[in-house]
C-alpha positions as CSV (number, residue, x, y, z in Angstrom):
1,M,0.3,0.1,-0.2
2,V,2.9,2.1,0.9
3,D,4.8,1.9,-2.6
4,A,0.8,2.3,-4.4
5,V,0.6,5.8,-3.2
6,L,4.3,6.6,-3.5
7,R,3.2,5.6,-7.4
8,E,0.1,7.5,-7.5
9,A,2.4,10.7,-6.1
10,G,4.9,9.8,-8.7
11,L,7.3,9.5,-5.5
12,T,9.9,6.7,-4.9
13,R,10.6,5.2,-1.4
14,A,13.7,7.9,-1.3
15,A,11.4,10.8,-0.9
16,V,9.4,9.5,2.3
17,R,11.0,11.3,5.6
18,S,8.8,9.8,8.3
19,L,5.8,7.5,9.3
20,A,3.0,9.1,11.3
21,T,0.0,7.3,13.5
22,L,-1.8,7.7,16.5
23,D,0.4,7.2,19.5
24,A,-1.4,4.2,20.5
25,R,-0.3,2.5,17.6
26,A,3.2,3.2,16.4
27,A,4.5,0.4,18.1
28,E,2.6,-2.3,16.2
29,P,4.5,-4.4,14.5
30,G,2.9,-3.3,10.8
31,V,3.7,0.4,11.6
32,A,7.3,0.2,13.3
33,G,8.1,-2.5,10.4
34,A,7.4,-0.5,7.4
35,G,9.0,2.4,9.5
36,A,12.5,-0.1,9.8
37,E,12.1,-1.4,6.0
38,L,12.3,2.2,4.8
39,G,14.9,3.4,6.9
40,V,12.9,6.5,8.7
41,P,11.2,7.6,12.1
42,V,7.4,6.9,13.0
43,R,6.0,9.3,15.0
44,G,3.0,8.8,17.3
45,F,0.7,11.8,18.1
46,P,-2.2,11.6,20.7
47,A,-5.9,11.5,19.8
48,G,-6.3,14.9,20.8
49,E,-3.7,16.6,18.7
50,L,-4.8,14.9,15.3
51,A,-8.4,15.5,15.9
52,A,-7.6,19.4,16.2
53,V,-6.3,19.3,12.6
54,A,-9.1,19.7,10.3
55,V,-9.2,17.3,7.3
56,P,-10.0,16.6,3.5
57,H,-12.2,13.9,3.9
58,P,-13.8,13.0,7.0
59,S,-15.1,9.5,8.1
60,A,-17.9,8.6,10.8
61,L,-15.9,5.4,11.9
62,P,-12.3,6.7,12.6
63,L,-14.0,9.6,14.5
64,D,-16.0,7.0,16.9
65,A,-12.4,5.0,17.2
66,T,-10.2,7.3,17.9
67,G,-12.2,11.3,18.1
68,T,-10.8,12.6,14.8
69,P,-12.0,12.3,11.6
70,S,-9.0,10.2,9.4
71,V,-6.0,9.6,11.3
72,A,-4.3,9.5,7.8
73,E,-4.6,13.0,6.6
74,A,-4.4,14.8,10.3
75,A,-1.2,12.9,11.4
76,A,-0.2,12.7,7.3
77,L,-1.0,17.2,7.4
78,L,0.5,17.6,11.2
79,T,4.1,15.4,10.4
80,A,4.2,17.9,7.0
81,G,3.6,20.8,8.6
82,T,5.8,20.1,11.6
83,G,9.0,18.0,10.2
84,G,9.7,19.2,7.0
85,T,13.1,20.7,6.2
86,G,13.6,24.6,6.7
87,V,10.9,24.9,8.2
88,T,11.0,25.5,11.9
89,A,7.9,24.5,13.9
90,G,6.2,25.9,16.2
91,T,2.5,25.9,17.7
92,G,0.8,27.5,14.7
93,V,-0.9,25.3,13.3
94,T,-4.1,26.7,11.7
95,A,-7.1,23.9,11.0
96,G,-4.2,21.7,10.2
97,T,-3.5,22.4,6.9
98,G,-0.5,25.3,7.2
99,V,1.7,26.4,9.7
100,T,4.0,29.4,11.0
101,A,7.3,28.6,10.5
102,G,10.4,30.9,10.6
103,T,10.1,34.3,8.8
104,G,8.1,33.0,6.3
105,A,4.7,31.0,5.7
106,A,4.2,27.4,4.7
107,R,1.0,24.8,4.0
108,A,0.6,21.7,4.6
109,V,-0.4,19.9,1.7
110,L,-1.8,16.3,0.4
111,L,-0.4,14.5,-2.1
112,V,-2.2,12.0,-2.2
113,P,-6.0,11.4,0.3
114,K,-6.4,8.6,2.1
115,R,-6.3,5.5,0.0
116,K,-7.7,2.3,1.5
117,S,-7.0,-1.8,1.3
118,R,-8.1,-4.4,4.1
119,S,-6.6,-3.4,6.5
120,V,-4.5,-0.3,5.7
121,T,-5.1,3.6,5.4
122,C,-2.2,5.5,3.8
123,A,-2.0,9.1,3.1
124,I,0.9,10.9,1.8
125,A,1.3,15.1,2.7
126,T,4.2,17.7,2.0
127,C,5.3,21.6,3.4
128,V,5.0,23.6,0.5
129,P,6.1,27.5,0.4
130,V,3.5,30.1,0.1
131,C,4.9,33.4,-0.3
132,P,5.1,33.7,-3.9
133,H,9.2,33.8,-4.6
134,E,10.1,31.5,-1.7
135,H,11.4,28.2,-3.1
136,T,12.0,26.3,0.0
137,P,12.0,22.1,-1.7
138,G,9.0,20.6,-0.5
139,V,9.6,17.7,1.9
140,R,7.2,14.5,1.7
141,L,5.8,13.2,4.0
142,L,4.3,9.5,4.3
143,H,1.5,8.7,6.9
144,L,0.2,5.0,7.4
145,T,-2.0,3.9,10.0
146,H,-4.5,0.6,10.7
147,G,-7.4,-0.4,9.6
148,Y,-10.5,1.6,8.7
149,I,-12.6,0.9,5.6
150,A,-15.7,3.0,5.2
151,R,-17.9,5.0,2.5
152,E,-17.6,8.0,2.8
153,P,-20.6,10.3,0.3
154,G,-20.2,14.0,-0.2
155,S,-16.5,14.3,1.1
156,P,-14.8,17.2,0.0
157,P,-11.6,17.7,-2.3
158,T,-8.5,17.3,-1.7
159,I,-5.3,20.0,-1.6
160,P,-2.9,19.2,-4.4
161,T,0.7,20.7,-4.7
162,P,0.4,23.8,-6.2
163,H,1.9,23.6,-10.1
164,T,3.0,27.6,-10.3
165,T,3.1,30.6,-8.0
166,A,-0.3,31.9,-9.1
167,A,-1.7,28.6,-8.7
168,M,-0.3,28.5,-5.1
169,D,-1.5,31.8,-4.2
170,M,-4.9,31.2,-5.0
171,H,-5.8,27.5,-4.2
172,T,-8.1,27.2,-1.4
173,Q,-9.6,24.5,0.1
174,S,-12.7,24.9,-2.3
175,D,-10.2,25.0,-4.6
176,A,-8.5,21.9,-3.8
177,H,-8.2,19.6,-7.1
178,D,-5.6,18.4,-8.6
179,L,-5.7,19.5,-11.9
180,R,-2.6,17.5,-13.7
181,H,-3.7,14.3,-12.8
182,H,-4.6,12.5,-16.0
183,G,-6.1,9.0,-16.6
184,D,-3.1,7.4,-17.9
185,A,-1.4,7.4,-14.3
186,E,-4.2,5.0,-13.7
187,V,-2.3,2.6,-15.6
188,R,1.4,3.6,-15.9
189,D,3.7,1.2,-14.9
190,E,1.3,-1.6,-14.2
191,K,-0.3,-4.6,-16.4
192,L,-3.7,-3.9,-16.0
193,I,-7.1,-4.1,-18.4
194,D,-7.4,0.2,-19.0
195,L,-10.3,2.0,-18.9
196,A,-9.0,4.8,-17.8
197,V,-8.1,6.5,-20.5
198,N,-10.5,7.1,-23.1
199,V,-8.0,6.3,-26.7
200,R,-9.8,4.0,-28.6
201,T,-8.1,-0.2,-28.4
202,N,-6.6,-1.5,-31.2
203,T,-5.5,1.9,-32.6
204,P,-3.9,3.4,-34.9
205,P,-5.4,1.4,-38.0
206,D,-2.9,-1.0,-40.3
207,W,-3.0,1.9,-43.2
208,L,-2.2,4.9,-40.9
209,R,0.9,3.2,-39.0
210,R,2.0,2.6,-42.9
211,R,1.6,6.6,-43.2
212,I,3.6,7.4,-40.6
213,A,5.9,5.0,-41.4
214,D,6.6,6.1,-44.6
215,S,7.3,9.5,-43.2
216,L,10.1,8.8,-41.7
217,T,12.2,9.2,-44.8
218,G,11.6,13.1,-44.7
219,L,12.5,13.7,-40.9
220,A,15.8,15.5,-42.4
221,A,13.6,18.2,-43.8
222,Y,11.5,20.4,-41.4
223,P,7.9,20.4,-40.8
224,D,6.3,21.8,-43.0
225,G,2.4,21.9,-42.4
226,R,0.6,23.3,-45.5
227,A,-1.0,19.9,-46.6
228,A,-1.8,19.0,-43.3
229,R,-3.8,22.5,-42.4
230,A,-5.7,23.1,-45.9
231,A,-6.6,19.2,-45.6
232,V,-7.9,20.6,-42.2
233,A,-9.6,23.2,-43.5
234,V,-10.8,21.3,-46.6
235,R,-12.9,19.1,-44.4
236,H,-14.6,21.2,-42.0
237,D,-15.6,23.7,-44.7
238,L,-13.1,26.6,-43.7
239,P,-10.3,28.6,-45.3
240,P,-6.8,27.9,-44.5
241,G,-6.5,31.2,-42.4
242,R,-8.7,29.5,-40.1
243,V,-7.1,26.7,-39.0
244,L,-4.3,26.3,-37.2
245,L,-2.4,22.4,-35.9
246,T,-1.2,21.3,-32.6
247,A,0.5,19.6,-31.2
248,G,-2.2,17.7,-29.4
249,A,-5.4,19.7,-28.0
250,A,-3.4,20.2,-24.5
251,E,-0.9,22.9,-26.6
252,A,-4.3,24.6,-27.9
253,F,-4.7,25.2,-24.2
254,V,-1.3,26.5,-23.3
255,L,-1.9,29.1,-26.1
256,L,-4.7,30.3,-25.6
257,A,-4.0,30.7,-21.8
258,R,-1.2,32.4,-22.9
259,A,-1.9,35.3,-26.3
260,L,-5.6,35.9,-25.4
261,P,-5.4,38.8,-22.9
262,A,-8.2,37.0,-20.7
263,R,-9.3,39.6,-17.6
264,R,-12.0,37.0,-16.6
265,P,-11.7,33.8,-17.6
266,V,-14.5,31.1,-16.7
267,V,-14.2,26.7,-17.1
268,V,-17.4,25.6,-16.7
269,H,-16.6,22.2,-14.9
270,P,-16.9,19.3,-14.1
271,Q,-14.8,18.7,-17.4
272,F,-11.5,17.9,-18.9
273,T,-9.0,20.3,-16.2
274,E,-5.9,21.3,-18.4
275,P,-7.8,24.3,-19.2
276,E,-8.0,25.2,-16.2
277,A,-4.4,24.3,-14.8
278,A,-2.8,26.2,-18.1
279,L,-4.6,29.2,-17.3
280,R,-2.9,29.4,-13.7
281,D,-0.1,28.8,-15.0
282,A,-0.4,32.0,-16.7
283,G,-1.2,33.9,-13.9
284,H,-4.7,33.6,-14.4
285,E,-7.2,33.6,-12.1
286,V,-10.0,31.2,-12.8
287,G,-13.8,31.4,-12.0
288,R,-15.3,28.1,-11.9
289,V,-19.0,26.9,-13.3
290,L,-20.1,23.5,-11.6
291,L,-22.9,22.4,-13.1
292,R,-24.7,20.1,-10.8
293,K,-25.7,16.4,-10.8
294,E,-29.0,16.9,-10.0
295,D,-29.9,18.8,-13.4
296,G,-27.8,15.9,-14.5
297,F,-24.5,18.6,-15.3
298,R,-26.0,20.2,-18.3
299,L,-25.4,23.2,-19.1
300,D,-27.6,26.6,-18.0
301,P,-25.9,29.2,-20.2
302,A,-27.6,31.8,-17.7
303,A,-25.4,30.8,-14.7
304,V,-22.1,31.6,-16.9
305,P,-21.1,35.2,-15.6
306,E,-22.0,37.9,-17.9
307,D,-18.9,39.7,-17.6
308,A,-16.3,36.8,-18.3
309,D,-14.1,37.0,-21.3
310,L,-13.0,34.1,-22.0
311,V,-15.5,30.6,-21.5
312,V,-13.9,27.3,-21.9
313,I,-16.3,23.8,-22.1
314,G,-15.9,20.8,-23.3
315,N,-19.1,18.9,-25.7
316,P,-19.1,16.4,-25.7
317,T,-17.7,17.0,-22.1
318,N,-15.0,14.9,-19.9
319,P,-15.8,12.8,-17.5
320,T,-19.4,13.4,-17.5
321,S,-20.0,11.7,-21.6
322,V,-22.9,14.9,-22.3
323,L,-23.4,16.4,-25.0
324,H,-24.5,19.9,-24.8
325,P,-26.9,20.9,-27.6
326,A,-24.8,23.1,-30.2
327,A,-27.5,26.3,-29.8
328,A,-26.9,26.2,-26.0
329,I,-23.1,26.6,-26.3
330,A,-23.4,29.0,-29.0
331,A,-26.0,31.5,-26.8
332,L,-22.6,31.9,-24.5
333,A,-21.1,33.4,-27.2
334,R,-20.8,38.2,-26.6
335,P,-19.0,40.8,-28.0
336,G,-15.6,40.8,-26.1
337,R,-15.7,37.1,-25.8
338,T,-13.5,34.6,-26.7
339,L,-15.8,30.9,-26.6
340,V,-13.8,27.9,-26.0
341,V,-15.2,24.4,-27.4
342,D,-13.3,21.7,-26.6
343,E,-15.0,18.9,-29.0
344,A,-11.6,16.8,-28.7
345,F,-14.3,13.8,-28.4
346,M,-17.0,14.8,-30.8
347,D,-15.7,12.5,-33.4
348,A,-17.0,9.5,-31.7
349,V,-20.1,10.9,-31.9
350,P,-23.0,9.4,-35.2
351,G,-23.3,12.1,-37.1
352,E,-20.9,14.9,-34.4
353,R,-24.3,16.3,-33.9
354,E,-23.9,19.4,-31.6
355,S,-20.9,20.2,-33.0
356,L,-19.9,23.6,-34.1
357,A,-16.5,23.3,-36.3
358,G,-17.5,24.9,-39.3
359,R,-19.4,27.4,-38.0
360,T,-18.4,31.4,-38.5
361,D,-21.2,33.1,-36.9
362,V,-20.8,33.1,-33.7
363,P,-18.6,35.8,-32.9
364,G,-15.2,34.6,-30.6
365,L,-15.8,30.7,-31.3
366,V,-12.9,28.8,-31.0
367,V,-13.5,25.1,-31.4
368,L,-10.5,23.0,-30.5
369,R,-10.5,19.2,-31.4
370,S,-8.0,16.1,-31.4
371,L,-6.8,13.2,-33.1
372,T,-5.0,11.3,-30.4
373,K,-8.4,9.7,-29.0
374,T,-10.4,8.2,-31.9
375,W,-6.8,7.4,-33.9
376,G,-5.0,6.6,-31.0
377,L,-2.5,8.8,-31.6
378,A,-1.6,10.4,-28.0
379,G,1.6,9.8,-28.5
380,L,2.6,11.4,-31.9
381,R,0.8,14.7,-30.0
382,I,-1.4,16.3,-33.2
383,G,-4.5,18.1,-32.9
384,Y,-5.9,21.5,-34.0
385,V,-7.4,24.8,-33.3
386,L,-10.5,26.5,-35.6
387,A,-11.1,30.0,-35.2
388,E,-11.4,33.4,-36.5
389,P,-7.7,34.4,-38.6
390,E,-6.7,37.1,-36.3
391,T,-7.5,34.9,-33.1
392,I,-5.3,32.3,-35.3
393,A,-2.9,34.7,-35.8
394,L,-2.3,35.2,-32.5
395,L,-2.4,31.7,-31.0
396,E,0.5,31.0,-34.2
397,R,2.9,33.9,-32.7
398,A,2.8,32.4,-29.3
399,Q,3.8,28.7,-31.0
400,P,7.4,27.7,-31.4
401,L,9.0,27.4,-34.7
402,W,7.5,23.7,-36.3
403,P,5.4,23.0,-33.0
404,V,4.2,19.7,-35.1
405,S,6.0,17.0,-35.9
406,T,6.1,16.0,-40.2
407,P,5.1,12.4,-39.1
408,A,2.1,14.3,-36.9
409,L,1.4,15.9,-39.5
410,V,1.3,12.9,-42.1
411,A,-1.3,11.7,-39.4
412,A,-3.3,14.8,-39.5
413,E,-3.4,15.0,-43.6
414,A,-4.5,11.3,-43.4
415,C,-7.1,11.8,-41.3
416,M,-9.4,14.2,-43.0
417,S,-9.4,11.8,-46.2
418,R,-13.0,10.2,-46.8
419,M,-11.9,6.9,-46.0
420,A,-11.1,7.9,-42.6
421,L,-13.8,10.3,-42.1
422,A,-16.4,7.3,-42.6
423,E,-14.2,5.2,-40.4
424,A,-14.9,7.4,-37.3
425,E,-18.3,7.4,-38.3
426,H,-18.4,3.6,-37.9
427,A,-16.2,3.5,-34.8
428,A,-18.2,6.4,-33.5
429,H,-21.4,4.2,-34.6
430,R,-20.1,0.8,-32.9
431,I,-18.6,2.7,-29.5
432,G,-22.5,3.9,-29.2
433,V,-23.7,-0.3,-29.0
434,E,-20.9,-0.6,-26.9
435,R,-21.8,1.7,-24.8
436,A,-25.4,1.0,-24.1
437,H,-24.2,-3.0,-23.4
438,L,-21.7,-1.2,-20.5
439,L,-24.9,1.1,-19.1
440,A,-26.9,-2.0,-19.1
441,G,-24.7,-3.8,-17.0
442,L,-24.0,-1.5,-14.6
443,A,-27.7,-0.8,-14.3
444,E,-28.2,-4.2,-12.8
445,F,-26.3,-3.1,-9.8
446,D,-28.4,-1.1,-7.0
447,E,-25.5,0.5,-5.8
448,V,-24.4,2.3,-8.8
449,R,-26.0,5.0,-10.5
450,T,-24.9,6.4,-13.8
451,V,-25.3,10.4,-15.6
452,D,-27.9,9.8,-17.9
453,G,-27.7,10.0,-21.5
454,A,-23.9,9.8,-22.2
455,E,-22.6,10.3,-25.8
456,G,-19.4,10.1,-25.4
457,P,-16.6,7.0,-25.5
458,F,-16.9,6.9,-21.7
459,V,-19.3,7.0,-19.0
460,L,-19.4,8.6,-15.5
461,L,-20.6,6.8,-12.5
462,R,-21.1,7.0,-8.6
463,I,-21.0,4.9,-6.4
464,D,-20.1,5.4,-2.3
465,G,-16.8,4.7,-1.4
466,A,-15.4,4.5,-5.1
467,D,-12.8,5.1,-4.3
468,A,-12.4,2.1,-2.3
469,I,-13.9,0.3,-5.3
470,R,-11.6,1.2,-7.1
471,D,-8.6,0.2,-5.5
472,R,-10.4,-3.0,-5.7
473,L,-10.7,-3.3,-9.3
474,R,-7.0,-2.6,-9.7
475,L,-6.3,-5.7,-7.2
476,L,-8.7,-7.3,-9.9
477,G,-6.9,-6.3,-12.5
478,F,-8.9,-3.2,-14.0
479,A,-7.8,0.2,-14.1
480,A,-10.6,3.1,-13.4
481,R,-10.8,6.9,-14.1
482,R,-10.5,8.5,-10.8
483,G,-13.5,10.8,-10.0
484,D,-12.4,13.4,-7.5
485,T,-9.7,15.5,-9.3
486,F,-12.4,16.7,-11.2
487,P,-13.9,19.8,-9.9
488,G,-17.8,19.3,-9.2
489,L,-17.1,15.9,-8.0
490,D,-16.0,14.3,-5.1
491,R,-13.9,10.1,-4.3
492,N,-17.7,9.1,-4.9
493,W,-17.6,9.2,-8.8
494,L,-15.3,6.9,-11.2
495,R,-15.1,7.6,-15.3
496,L,-15.0,3.9,-17.0
497,A,-13.5,3.7,-20.9
498,V,-16.3,2.7,-23.4
499,R,-14.4,-0.6,-24.7
500,D,-15.4,-4.5,-26.8
501,R,-17.9,-6.3,-25.0
502,A,-16.0,-8.8,-23.7
503,T,-13.7,-6.7,-21.9
504,T,-16.8,-5.2,-20.7
505,N,-18.1,-8.4,-19.0
506,R,-14.9,-9.0,-17.9
507,F,-14.9,-6.0,-15.8
508,L,-18.9,-6.2,-14.5
509,Q,-17.7,-9.3,-13.3
510,A,-14.7,-7.7,-11.2
511,L,-17.1,-4.8,-9.9
512,D,-19.8,-7.2,-9.1
513,Q,-17.2,-8.6,-7.2
514,A,-15.3,-5.2,-5.4
515,L,-19.0,-4.0,-4.6
516,L,-19.5,-7.4,-2.6
517,L,-16.0,-6.9,-0.4
518,N,-17.7,-3.3,-0.3
519,G,-20.4,-4.3,1.7
């Protein structure tokens, strides 16, 4: 379990500085043995001291047993706040998340919230400086404790390590999601059946592999994107001046954040977190519009503030799989506002209905497309932007020279052909059939609730204690995407990629076992 949470945080055992737990358990063989194996001290805290620490994920079971709603998180936060290198600890713990140390302020934050197996609960915390120009390295500390497995409906989110000074200054308890966590982290370095990543299986197809392989003979020349740009323009019936090729949609988010002079950007959540992360990294203070579970995560255009001059929304939305009406999204357009629509999964929707790609009548419209999901090109990095020529020019000036490689350009051109578009349409229909099979299977479980009307190549579901279910699924060989890193969701949500029927049936059997263990 220790190694599992370290992998989740991207750390090794060498990063651990101490273990911590309730003082009555510090000498237990499991805890003491873990400390000895890791070569770090074990710290024990009195129950009253732990109870004074506010934790992001409280539970009734440990509260009744020890007086603190989470021994793991309280001990991790307390240890990080008092034991970090370069931090002189006093008595200045404020709500369990910060200390006053020396001449600079610091904050204890959770790198990984409590993760549970049958017999052990772990959390990782670190100490980070709050002052904008303080570069004291954070010291990662690991807490290990025993015996708590409980469902936690409605738990609030965790506090991630800030990625930039701007993000650090703006993070609050209600603003605490790991925006940099993506599905590939769920399967990295482990042999699991992948339901966490939304890339279509058995891709790229052979014909596309051959086209990419043939392009390698031309690597001595600098990339020339004119043919690919023209092919994208023809595909969407636009002039080439309205097209910009990018190294995946992720690069487009960075370009938008850096190049556009937004004063009040707003991101509609739950959705792909990279747009907000890019905006924060560029120094923007980002507003959020949180769509409600009770409304099926459907868009209400009136919820977006009138003074927002940059609005970002996904369609169909990752992770909810909701396909918003094009008219509702277009209603967000205003003079002086940039409307960014992430259509990375639109080609997985039969007929691409509700797409705004190709529209030139919506002021300030920017549509982002990705070729990585349908065609299995995540490792090649290729996507594009459709926007007004003035916006394209701004973004292009923010790009480095030759931002898209020759193989990626060849792939982009190939995926715009009539044959490729017909294949993508067939795949979209197939995904719809397999998604219906997955949803029908999930409907057999009383504990599972899915978001209605899924239209993407993935589904979002809610289970009390989904974080524990996810851990059990991993033991059974399946990786699911955790939901608590998406603003607007908590640890009771999971996202599942749509796979073929045989894989889905095996997963449903594993889910049945995991739910039995949870009961």
